[in-house]
mmCIF file as gemmi writes it, N, C-alpha and C atoms, coordinates in Angstrom:
data_model
loop_
_atom_site.group_PDB
_atom_site.id
_atom_site.type_symbol
_atom_site.label_atom_id
_atom_site.label_alt_id
_atom_site.label_comp_id
_atom_site.label_asym_id
_atom_site.label_entity_id
_atom_site.label_seq_id
_atom_site.pdbx_PDB_ins_code
_atom_site.Cartn_x
_atom_site.Cartn_y
_atom_site.Cartn_z
_atom_site.occupancy
_atom_site.B_iso_or_equiv
_atom_site.pdbx_formal_charge
_atom_site.auth_seq_id
_atom_site.auth_asym_id
_atom_site.pdbx_PDB_model_num
ATOM 1 N N . MET Axp A 1 ? 4.287 21.841 -0.46 1 0 ? 1 A 1
ATOM 2 C CA . MET Axp A 1 ? 3.978 20.839 0.46 1 0 ? 1 A 1
ATOM 3 C C . MET Axp A 1 ? 2.399 20.621 0.546 1 0 ? 1 A 1
ATOM 4 N N . ASN Axp A 2 ? 1.7 21.701 0.327 1 0 ? 2 A 1
ATOM 5 C CA . ASN Axp A 2 ? 0.215 21.67 0.429 1 0 ? 2 A 1
ATOM 6 C C . ASN Axp A 2 ? -0.346 20.948 -0.689 1 0 ? 2 A 1
ATOM 7 N N . LYS Axp A 3 ? 0.187 21.011 -1.926 1 0 ? 3 A 1
ATOM 8 C CA . LYS Axp A 3 ? -0.147 20.212 -3.024 1 0 ? 3 A 1
ATOM 9 C C . LYS Axp A 3 ? -0.076 18.691 -2.809 1 0 ? 3 A 1
ATOM 10 N N . ILE Axp A 4 ? 0.98 18.367 -2.18 1 0 ? 4 A 1
ATOM 11 C CA . ILE Axp A 4 ? 1.325 16.914 -1.957 1 0 ? 4 A 1
ATOM 12 C C . ILE Axp A 4 ? 0.305 16.52 -0.861 1 0 ? 4 A 1
ATOM 13 N N . MET Axp A 5 ? 0.067 17.168 0.153 1 0 ? 5 A 1
ATOM 14 C CA . MET Axp A 5 ? -0.871 16.645 1.113 1 0 ? 5 A 1
ATOM 15 C C . MET Axp A 5 ? -2.283 16.59 0.492 1 0 ? 5 A 1
ATOM 16 N N . ALA Axp A 6 ? -2.678 17.727 -0.251 1 0 ? 6 A 1
ATOM 17 C CA . ALA Axp A 6 ? -4.089 17.561 -0.94 1 0 ? 6 A 1
ATOM 18 C C . ALA Axp A 6 ? -4.062 16.324 -1.817 1 0 ? 6 A 1
ATOM 19 N N . PHE Axp A 7 ? -3.058 16.068 -2.61 1 0 ? 7 A 1
ATOM 20 C CA . PHE Axp A 7 ? -2.999 14.904 -3.455 1 0 ? 7 A 1
ATOM 21 C C . PHE Axp A 7 ? -3.161 13.714 -2.675 1 0 ? 7 A 1
ATOM 22 N N . LEU Axp A 8 ? -2.396 13.505 -1.556 1 0 ? 8 A 1
ATOM 23 C CA . LEU Axp A 8 ? -2.45 12.364 -0.667 1 0 ? 8 A 1
ATOM 24 C C . LEU Axp A 8 ? -3.771 12.098 0.054 1 0 ? 8 A 1
ATOM 25 N N . THR Axp A 9 ? -4.372 13.205 0.359 1 0 ? 9 A 1
ATOM 26 C CA . THR Axp A 9 ? -5.692 13.21 0.935 1 0 ? 9 A 1
ATOM 27 C C . THR Axp A 9 ? -6.66 12.646 -0.033 1 0 ? 9 A 1
ATOM 28 N N . GLY Axp A 10 ? -6.56 13.262 -1.247 1 0 ? 10 A 1
ATOM 29 C CA . GLY Axp A 10 ? -7.622 12.857 -2.257 1 0 ? 10 A 1
ATOM 30 C C . GLY Axp A 10 ? -7.357 11.339 -2.583 1 0 ? 10 A 1
ATOM 31 N N . ALA Axp A 11 ? -6.132 10.902 -2.731 1 0 ? 11 A 1
ATOM 32 C CA . ALA Axp A 11 ? -5.885 9.541 -3.03 1 0 ? 11 A 1
ATOM 33 C C . ALA Axp A 11 ? -6.453 8.489 -1.902 1 0 ? 11 A 1
ATOM 34 N N . MET Axp A 12 ? -6.213 9.045 -0.695 1 0 ? 12 A 1
ATOM 35 C CA . MET Axp A 12 ? -6.71 8.06 0.399 1 0 ? 12 A 1
ATOM 36 C C . MET Axp A 12 ? -8.299 8.144 0.343 1 0 ? 12 A 1
ATOM 37 N N . LEU Axp A 13 ? -8.926 9.286 0.171 1 0 ? 13 A 1
ATOM 38 C CA . LEU Axp A 13 ? -10.323 9.3 0.144 1 0 ? 13 A 1
ATOM 39 C C . LEU Axp A 13 ? -10.914 8.462 -1.126 1 0 ? 13 A 1
ATOM 40 N N . GLY Axp A 14 ? -10.022 8.42 -2.289 1 0 ? 14 A 1
ATOM 41 C CA . GLY Axp A 14 ? -10.498 7.669 -3.354 1 0 ? 14 A 1
ATOM 42 C C . GLY Axp A 14 ? -10.451 6.239 -3.129 1 0 ? 14 A 1
ATOM 43 N N . ALA Axp A 15 ? -9.323 5.906 -2.375 1 0 ? 15 A 1
ATOM 44 C CA . ALA Axp A 15 ? -9.049 4.414 -2.035 1 0 ? 15 A 1
ATOM 45 C C . ALA Axp A 15 ? -10.249 3.867 -1.177 1 0 ? 15 A 1
ATOM 46 N N . VAL Axp A 16 ? -10.621 4.717 -0.192 1 0 ? 16 A 1
ATOM 47 C CA . VAL Axp A 16 ? -11.708 4.37 0.745 1 0 ? 16 A 1
ATOM 48 C C . VAL Axp A 16 ? -12.983 4.161 -0.057 1 0 ? 16 A 1
ATOM 49 N N . ALA Axp A 17 ? -13.269 5.198 -0.853 1 0 ? 17 A 1
ATOM 50 C CA . ALA Axp A 17 ? -14.529 5.214 -1.608 1 0 ? 17 A 1
ATOM 51 C C . ALA Axp A 17 ? -14.519 3.906 -2.614 1 0 ? 17 A 1
ATOM 52 N N . GLY Axp A 18 ? -13.382 3.556 -3.215 1 0 ? 18 A 1
ATOM 53 C CA . GLY Axp A 18 ? -13.202 2.435 -4.092 1 0 ? 18 A 1
ATOM 54 C C . GLY Axp A 18 ? -13.462 1.195 -3.375 1 0 ? 18 A 1
ATOM 55 N N . ALA Axp A 19 ? -12.862 1.178 -2.157 1 0 ? 19 A 1
ATOM 56 C CA . ALA Axp A 19 ? -12.908 -0.078 -1.373 1 0 ? 19 A 1
ATOM 57 C C . ALA Axp A 19 ? -14.471 -0.297 -0.881 1 0 ? 19 A 1
ATOM 58 N N . ALA Axp A 20 ? -15.114 0.758 -0.577 1 0 ? 20 A 1
ATOM 59 C CA . ALA Axp A 20 ? -16.654 0.7 -0.105 1 0 ? 20 A 1
ATOM 60 C C . ALA Axp A 20 ? -17.404 0.298 -1.297 1 0 ? 20 A 1
ATOM 61 N N . ALA Axp A 21 ? -17.087 0.823 -2.563 1 0 ? 21 A 1
ATOM 62 C CA . ALA Axp A 21 ? -17.872 0.414 -3.698 1 0 ? 21 A 1
ATOM 63 C C . ALA Axp A 21 ? -17.682 -1.003 -3.976 1 0 ? 21 A 1
ATOM 64 N N . ALA Axp A 22 ? -16.399 -1.478 -3.803 1 0 ? 22 A 1
ATOM 65 C CA . ALA Axp A 22 ? -16.122 -2.914 -4.102 1 0 ? 22 A 1
ATOM 66 C C . ALA Axp A 22 ? -16.836 -3.834 -3.07 1 0 ? 22 A 1
ATOM 67 N N . LEU Axp A 23 ? -16.844 -3.405 -1.872 1 0 ? 23 A 1
ATOM 68 C CA . LEU Axp A 23 ? -17.569 -4.219 -0.872 1 0 ? 23 A 1
ATOM 69 C C . LEU Axp A 23 ? -19.067 -4.363 -1.179 1 0 ? 23 A 1
ATOM 70 N N . LEU Axp A 24 ? -19.543 -3.22 -1.701 1 0 ? 24 A 1
ATOM 71 C CA . LEU Axp A 24 ? -21.081 -3.125 -1.958 1 0 ? 24 A 1
ATOM 72 C C . LEU Axp A 24 ? -21.422 -3.737 -3.19 1 0 ? 24 A 1
ATOM 73 N N . LEU Axp A 25 ? -20.674 -3.773 -4.1 1 0 ? 25 A 1
ATOM 74 C CA . LEU Axp A 25 ? -21.028 -4.117 -5.606 1 0 ? 25 A 1
ATOM 75 C C . LEU Axp A 25 ? -20.497 -5.449 -6.082 1 0 ? 25 A 1
ATOM 76 N N . THR Axp A 26 ? -19.481 -5.97 -5.229 1 0 ? 26 A 1
ATOM 77 C CA . THR Axp A 26 ? -18.78 -7.179 -5.781 1 0 ? 26 A 1
ATOM 78 C C . THR Axp A 26 ? -19.653 -8.432 -5.747 1 0 ? 26 A 1
ATOM 79 N N . PRO Axp A 27 ? -19.627 -9.28 -6.822 1 0 ? 27 A 1
ATOM 80 C CA . PRO Axp A 27 ? -20.338 -10.59 -6.804 1 0 ? 27 A 1
ATOM 81 C C . PRO Axp A 27 ? -19.679 -11.702 -6.178 1 0 ? 27 A 1
ATOM 82 N N . THR Axp A 28 ? -18.469 -11.447 -5.592 1 0 ? 28 A 1
ATOM 83 C CA . THR Axp A 28 ? -17.676 -12.489 -4.846 1 0 ? 28 A 1
ATOM 84 C C . THR Axp A 28 ? -18.106 -12.553 -3.468 1 0 ? 28 A 1
ATOM 85 N N . SER Axp A 29 ? -17.763 -13.629 -2.714 1 0 ? 29 A 1
ATOM 86 C CA . SER Axp A 29 ? -18.048 -13.922 -1.412 1 0 ? 29 A 1
ATOM 87 C C . SER Axp A 29 ? -17.157 -13.019 -0.464 1 0 ? 29 A 1
ATOM 88 N N . GLY Axp A 30 ? -17.577 -12.757 0.676 1 0 ? 30 A 1
ATOM 89 C CA . GLY Axp A 30 ? -16.928 -11.887 1.577 1 0 ? 30 A 1
ATOM 90 C C . GLY Axp A 30 ? -15.594 -12.446 1.933 1 0 ? 30 A 1
ATOM 91 N N . GLN Axp A 31 ? -15.364 -13.677 2.099 1 0 ? 31 A 1
ATOM 92 C CA . GLN Axp A 31 ? -14.044 -14.318 2.418 1 0 ? 31 A 1
ATOM 93 C C . GLN Axp A 31 ? -13.17 -14.195 1.2 1 0 ? 31 A 1
ATOM 94 N N . GLU Axp A 32 ? -13.61 -14.411 -0.03 1 0 ? 32 A 1
ATOM 95 C CA . GLU Axp A 32 ? -12.779 -14.217 -1.18 1 0 ? 32 A 1
ATOM 96 C C . GLU Axp A 32 ? -12.375 -12.837 -1.381 1 0 ? 32 A 1
ATOM 97 N N . LEU Axp A 33 ? -13.348 -11.814 -1.242 1 0 ? 33 A 1
ATOM 98 C CA . LEU Axp A 33 ? -12.946 -10.454 -1.305 1 0 ? 33 A 1
ATOM 99 C C . LEU Axp A 33 ? -11.842 -10.086 -0.163 1 0 ? 33 A 1
ATOM 100 N N . GLN Axp A 34 ? -12.099 -10.607 0.898 1 0 ? 34 A 1
ATOM 101 C CA . GLN Axp A 34 ? -11.079 -10.295 1.938 1 0 ? 34 A 1
ATOM 102 C C . GLN Axp A 34 ? -9.635 -10.788 1.483 1 0 ? 34 A 1
ATOM 103 N N . GLU Axp A 35 ? -9.682 -11.938 1.02 1 0 ? 35 A 1
ATOM 104 C CA . GLU Axp A 35 ? -8.256 -12.518 0.464 1 0 ? 35 A 1
ATOM 105 C C . GLU Axp A 35 ? -7.682 -11.718 -0.613 1 0 ? 35 A 1
ATOM 106 N N . GLN Axp A 36 ? -8.663 -11.235 -1.519 1 0 ? 36 A 1
ATOM 107 C CA . GLN Axp A 36 ? -8.171 -10.516 -2.687 1 0 ? 36 A 1
ATOM 108 C C . GLN Axp A 36 ? -7.758 -9.164 -2.292 1 0 ? 36 A 1
ATOM 109 N N . THR Axp A 37 ? -8.296 -8.64 -1.203 1 0 ? 37 A 1
ATOM 110 C CA . THR Axp A 37 ? -8.108 -7.193 -0.777 1 0 ? 37 A 1
ATOM 111 C C . THR Axp A 37 ? -6.71 -7.301 -0.023 1 0 ? 37 A 1
ATOM 112 N N . ARG Axp A 38 ? -6.526 -8.288 0.779 1 0 ? 38 A 1
ATOM 113 C CA . ARG Axp A 38 ? -5.431 -8.563 1.6 1 0 ? 38 A 1
ATOM 114 C C . ARG Axp A 38 ? -4.168 -8.689 0.571 1 0 ? 38 A 1
ATOM 115 N N . ASP Axp A 39 ? -4.341 -9.494 -0.466 1 0 ? 39 A 1
ATOM 116 C CA . ASP Axp A 39 ? -3.271 -9.644 -1.405 1 0 ? 39 A 1
ATOM 117 C C . ASP Axp A 39 ? -2.944 -8.319 -2.119 1 0 ? 39 A 1
ATOM 118 N N . TRP Axp A 40 ? -4.022 -7.638 -2.528 1 0 ? 40 A 1
ATOM 119 C CA . TRP Axp A 40 ? -3.81 -6.388 -3.138 1 0 ? 40 A 1
ATOM 120 C C . TRP Axp A 40 ? -3.032 -5.358 -2.234 1 0 ? 40 A 1
ATOM 121 N N . PHE Axp A 41 ? -3.438 -5.285 -0.994 1 0 ? 41 A 1
ATOM 122 C CA . PHE Axp A 41 ? -2.829 -4.45 -0.033 1 0 ? 41 A 1
ATOM 123 C C . PHE Axp A 41 ? -1.402 -4.789 0.287 1 0 ? 41 A 1
ATOM 124 N N . ASP Axp A 42 ? -1.104 -6.106 0.417 1 0 ? 42 A 1
ATOM 125 C CA . ASP Axp A 42 ? 0.222 -6.58 0.451 1 0 ? 42 A 1
ATOM 126 C C . ASP Axp A 42 ? 1.09 -6.14 -0.627 1 0 ? 42 A 1
ATOM 127 N N . MET Axp A 43 ? 0.666 -6.344 -1.907 1 0 ? 43 A 1
ATOM 128 C CA . MET Axp A 43 ? 1.418 -5.974 -3.102 1 0 ? 43 A 1
ATOM 129 C C . MET Axp A 43 ? 1.527 -4.432 -3.085 1 0 ? 43 A 1
ATOM 130 N N . LEU Axp A 44 ? 0.699 -3.726 -2.701 1 0 ? 44 A 1
ATOM 131 C CA . LEU Axp A 44 ? 0.863 -2.28 -2.628 1 0 ? 44 A 1
ATOM 132 C C . LEU Axp A 44 ? 1.832 -1.787 -1.641 1 0 ? 44 A 1
ATOM 133 N N . VAL Axp A 45 ? 1.858 -2.469 -0.464 1 0 ? 45 A 1
ATOM 134 C CA . VAL Axp A 45 ? 2.852 -2.12 0.573 1 0 ? 45 A 1
ATOM 135 C C . VAL Axp A 45 ? 4.352 -2.653 -0.022 1 0 ? 45 A 1
ATOM 136 N N . ASP Axp A 46 ? 4.427 -3.707 -0.522 1 0 ? 46 A 1
ATOM 137 C CA . ASP Axp A 46 ? 5.673 -4.103 -1.07 1 0 ? 46 A 1
ATOM 138 C C . ASP Axp A 46 ? 6.145 -3.133 -2.107 1 0 ? 46 A 1
ATOM 139 N N . ASP Axp A 47 ? 5.346 -2.786 -3.058 1 0 ? 47 A 1
ATOM 140 C CA . ASP Axp A 47 ? 5.672 -1.837 -4.155 1 0 ? 47 A 1
ATOM 141 C C . ASP Axp A 47 ? 6.166 -0.507 -3.509 1 0 ? 47 A 1
ATOM 142 N N . ALA Axp A 48 ? 5.35 -0.061 -2.437 1 0 ? 48 A 1
ATOM 143 C CA . ALA Axp A 48 ? 5.858 1.219 -1.767 1 0 ? 48 A 1
ATOM 144 C C . ALA Axp A 48 ? 7.051 1.062 -1.043 1 0 ? 48 A 1
ATOM 145 N N . ARG Axp A 49 ? 7.366 -0.036 -0.392 1 0 ? 49 A 1
ATOM 146 C CA . ARG Axp A 49 ? 8.734 -0.305 0.176 1 0 ? 49 A 1
ATOM 147 C C . ARG Axp A 49 ? 9.795 -0.361 -0.765 1 0 ? 49 A 1
ATOM 148 N N . GLN Axp A 50 ? 9.644 -0.99 -1.889 1 0 ? 50 A 1
ATOM 149 C CA . GLN Axp A 50 ? 10.629 -1.046 -2.966 1 0 ? 50 A 1
ATOM 150 C C . GLN Axp A 50 ? 10.892 0.21 -3.475 1 0 ? 50 A 1
ATOM 151 N N . ALA Axp A 51 ? 9.844 1.154 -3.79 1 0 ? 51 A 1
ATOM 152 C CA . ALA Axp A 51 ? 10.08 2.461 -4.247 1 0 ? 51 A 1
ATOM 153 C C . ALA Axp A 51 ? 10.844 3.273 -3.285 1 0 ? 51 A 1
ATOM 154 N N . ALA Axp A 52 ? 10.576 3.062 -1.931 1 0 ? 52 A 1
ATOM 155 C CA . ALA Axp A 52 ? 11.228 3.89 -1.014 1 0 ? 52 A 1
ATOM 156 C C . ALA Axp A 52 ? 12.726 3.505 -0.821 1 0 ? 52 A 1
ATOM 157 N N . ASP Axp A 53 ? 12.962 2.14 -0.893 1 0 ? 53 A 1
ATOM 158 C CA . ASP Axp A 53 ? 14.337 1.624 -1.026 1 0 ? 53 A 1
ATOM 159 C C . ASP Axp A 53 ? 15.123 2.18 -2.035 1 0 ? 53 A 1
ATOM 160 N N . ASP Axp A 54 ? 14.467 2.104 -3.38 1 0 ? 54 A 1
ATOM 161 C CA . ASP Axp A 54 ? 15.147 2.625 -4.472 1 0 ? 54 A 1
ATOM 162 C C . ASP Axp A 54 ? 15.513 4.049 -4.446 1 0 ? 54 A 1
ATOM 163 N N . LYS Axp A 55 ? 14.573 4.896 -3.902 1 0 ? 55 A 1
ATOM 164 C CA . LYS Axp A 55 ? 14.751 6.288 -3.744 1 0 ? 55 A 1
ATOM 165 C C . LYS Axp A 55 ? 15.826 6.523 -2.752 1 0 ? 55 A 1
ATOM 166 N N . ARG Axp A 56 ? 15.816 5.756 -1.626 1 0 ? 56 A 1
ATOM 167 C CA . ARG Axp A 56 ? 16.881 5.885 -0.6 1 0 ? 56 A 1
ATOM 168 C C . ARG Axp A 56 ? 18.223 5.65 -1.164 1 0 ? 56 A 1
ATOM 169 N N . ALA Axp A 57 ? 18.303 4.567 -1.99 1 0 ? 57 A 1
ATOM 170 C CA . ALA Axp A 57 ? 19.68 4.358 -2.612 1 0 ? 57 A 1
ATOM 171 C C . ALA Axp A 57 ? 20.169 5.363 -3.497 1 0 ? 57 A 1
ATOM 172 N N . GLU Axp A 58 ? 19.225 6.003 -4.192 1 0 ? 58 A 1
ATOM 173 C CA . GLU Axp A 58 ? 19.331 7.022 -5.105 1 0 ? 58 A 1
ATOM 174 C C . GLU Axp A 58 ? 19.958 8.243 -4.426 1 0 ? 58 A 1
ATOM 175 N N . LEU Axp A 59 ? 19.226 8.542 -3.344 1 0 ? 59 A 1
ATOM 176 C CA . LEU Axp A 59 ? 19.605 9.785 -2.543 1 0 ? 59 A 1
ATOM 177 C C . LEU Axp A 59 ? 20.916 9.589 -1.813 1 0 ? 59 A 1
ATOM 178 N N . GLU Axp A 60 ? 21.059 8.419 -1.317 1 0 ? 60 A 1
ATOM 179 C CA . GLU Axp A 60 ? 22.452 7.983 -0.687 1 0 ? 60 A 1
ATOM 180 C C . GLU Axp A 60 ? 23.605 8.193 -1.676 1 0 ? 60 A 1
ATOM 181 N N . ALA Axp A 61 ? 23.356 7.743 -2.887 1 0 ? 61 A 1
ATOM 182 C CA . ALA Axp A 61 ? 24.395 7.909 -3.926 1 0 ? 61 A 1
ATOM 183 C C . ALA Axp A 61 ? 24.614 9.412 -4.319 1 0 ? 61 A 1
ATOM 184 N N . GLN Axp A 62 ? 23.612 10.217 -4.348 1 0 ? 62 A 1
ATOM 185 C CA . GLN Axp A 62 ? 23.824 11.562 -4.555 1 0 ? 62 A 1
ATOM 186 C C . GLN Axp A 62 ? 24.567 12.192 -3.365 1 0 ? 62 A 1
ATOM 187 N N . LEU Axp A 63 ? 24.192 11.844 -2.3 1 0 ? 63 A 1
ATOM 188 C CA . LEU Axp A 63 ? 24.91 12.509 -1.094 1 0 ? 63 A 1
ATOM 189 C C . LEU Axp A 63 ? 26.32 12.154 -1.068 1 0 ? 63 A 1
ATOM 190 N N . ALA Axp A 64 ? 26.597 10.901 -1.319 1 0 ? 64 A 1
ATOM 191 C CA . ALA Axp A 64 ? 28.101 10.443 -1.292 1 0 ? 64 A 1
ATOM 192 C C . ALA Axp A 64 ? 28.678 11.28 -2.423 1 0 ? 64 A 1
ATOM 193 N N . GLY Axp A 65 ? 28.146 11.51 -3.449 1 0 ? 65 A 1
ATOM 194 C CA . GLY Axp A 65 ? 28.827 12.28 -4.645 1 0 ? 65 A 1
ATOM 195 C C . GLY Axp A 65 ? 29.025 13.742 -4.047 1 0 ? 65 A 1
ATOM 196 N N . LEU Axp A 66 ? 27.992 14.3 -3.397 1 0 ? 66 A 1
ATOM 197 C CA . LEU Axp A 66 ? 28.194 15.619 -2.958 1 0 ? 66 A 1
ATOM 198 C C . LEU Axp A 66 ? 29.272 15.733 -1.923 1 0 ? 66 A 1
ATOM 199 N N . LYS Axp A 67 ? 29.312 14.79 -1.091 1 0 ? 67 A 1
ATOM 200 C CA . LYS Axp A 67 ? 30.402 14.79 -0.044 1 0 ? 67 A 1
ATOM 201 C C . LYS Axp A 67 ? 31.758 14.713 -0.679 1 0 ? 67 A 1
ATOM 202 N N . ARG Axp A 68 ? 31.921 13.755 -1.574 1 0 ? 68 A 1
ATOM 203 C CA . ARG Axp A 68 ? 33.112 13.698 -2.398 1 0 ? 68 A 1
ATOM 204 C C . ARG Axp A 68 ? 33.556 15.117 -3.014 1 0 ? 68 A 1
ATOM 205 N N . GLU Axp A 69 ? 32.681 15.837 -3.584 1 0 ? 69 A 1
ATOM 206 C CA . GLU Axp A 69 ? 32.858 17.087 -4.202 1 0 ? 69 A 1
ATOM 207 C C . GLU Axp A 69 ? 33.196 18.132 -3.224 1 0 ? 69 A 1
ATOM 208 N N . ALA Axp A 70 ? 32.605 18.022 -2.11 1 0 ? 70 A 1
ATOM 209 C CA . ALA Axp A 70 ? 32.744 19.095 -1.047 1 0 ? 70 A 1
ATOM 210 C C . ALA Axp A 70 ? 34.098 18.867 -0.178 1 0 ? 70 A 1
ATOM 211 N N . SER Axp A 71 ? 34.585 17.767 -0.169 1 0 ? 71 A 1
ATOM 212 C CA . SER Axp A 71 ? 35.711 17.456 0.653 1 0 ? 71 A 1
ATOM 213 C C . SER Axp A 71 ? 36.95 18.115 0.109 1 0 ? 71 A 1
ATOM 214 N N . PRO Axp A 72 ? 37.772 18.62 0.863 1 0 ? 72 A 1
ATOM 215 C CA . PRO Axp A 72 ? 39.123 19.204 0.172 1 0 ? 72 A 1
ATOM 216 C C . PRO Axp A 72 ? 40.023 18.125 -0.28 1 0 ? 72 A 1
ATOM 217 N N . PRO Axp A 73 ? 40.807 18.521 -1.324 1 0 ? 73 A 1
ATOM 218 C CA . PRO Axp A 73 ? 41.595 17.484 -1.893 1 0 ? 73 A 1
ATOM 219 C C . PRO Axp A 73 ? 42.672 17.192 -0.801 1 0 ? 73 A 1
ATOM 220 N N . PHE Axp A 74 ? 43.233 15.96 -0.926 1 0 ? 74 A 1
ATOM 221 C CA . PHE Axp A 74 ? 44.299 15.459 0.007 1 0 ? 74 A 1
ATOM 222 C C . PHE Axp A 74 ? 45.658 16.074 -0.319 1 0 ? 74 A 1
ATOM 223 N N . THR Axp A 75 ? 46.33 16.859 0.557 1 0 ? 75 A 1
ATOM 224 C CA . THR Axp A 75 ? 47.585 17.383 0.235 1 0 ? 75 A 1
ATOM 225 C C . THR Axp A 75 ? 48.555 17.207 1.461 1 0 ? 75 A 1
ATOM 226 N N . HIS Axp A 76 ? 49.804 17.115 1.087 1 0 ? 76 A 1
ATOM 227 C CA . HIS Axp A 76 ? 50.87 17.032 2.086 1 0 ? 76 A 1
ATOM 228 C C . HIS Axp A 76 ? 51.638 18.284 2.397 1 0 ? 76 A 1
């Protein structure tokens, strides 16, 4: 769990540093940069939601399979 948290912390710090560098070094206007950043962020959020939905469906399928395996057979 610590490795995951360290990775996520590093990724967030890298994203913040990259965003700051983009703001300081970009040749585009502020409004254009805001639009590009907003579009990029929206795409990132959509991708994360899709990945979460895919993983949820995969885990639900695995859980259903485990429940079927664990349930006793029907007998009379």
